[in-house]
N, C-alpha and C positions, 0 to 999 in steps of 0.2 A: 324473516326475520327482521323487515320494516313493519310490521303488527306489533312486534318486540318494545318497540320505542315509544308506541302511544298504550301499550295495556298494561305495562309496568306500572310507570309513574299514575297511570288513573288508578290500579291497584293500591300503591303505596296511598292515593290521596284518600281514596277511602277508607283504608287501615286508618288512616291518621285522624278520620272525622269520627270514625268509630270510637277510638280511642280520648279523643277531646271529652265524645260525649258520654263516654262513660265516666270519665275523669269530673267533669259538670254536674254530673248527678249525685257522684259519691260526695264533692263538696258541699251540694245542696241539700245534702241529708237523706236521698231517697232512700238509700239501704240501711237505716241506722234500726228499723223495727221491722221487721220478715214476719213476725210470728200471731200481732195483734191483730193485724186487717183480717187476716185467714180466721180467724177463733170471734171475731167479731158476730159473724152473722149468728154464732151457738147461743148467745145470751139476747134474753129478751129484753125488748122496749117496755116499760111501764106506761 
């Protein structure tokens, strides 16, 4: 039972960090264009 007092706050802290990283990446525009980088390899450079 005493391990729960350590594990639960640690898990909440990790989840909060993951949500914060997602929100930060979303605001910086990391998820704006998902098709172009995948299709860029198909186009030949001159």
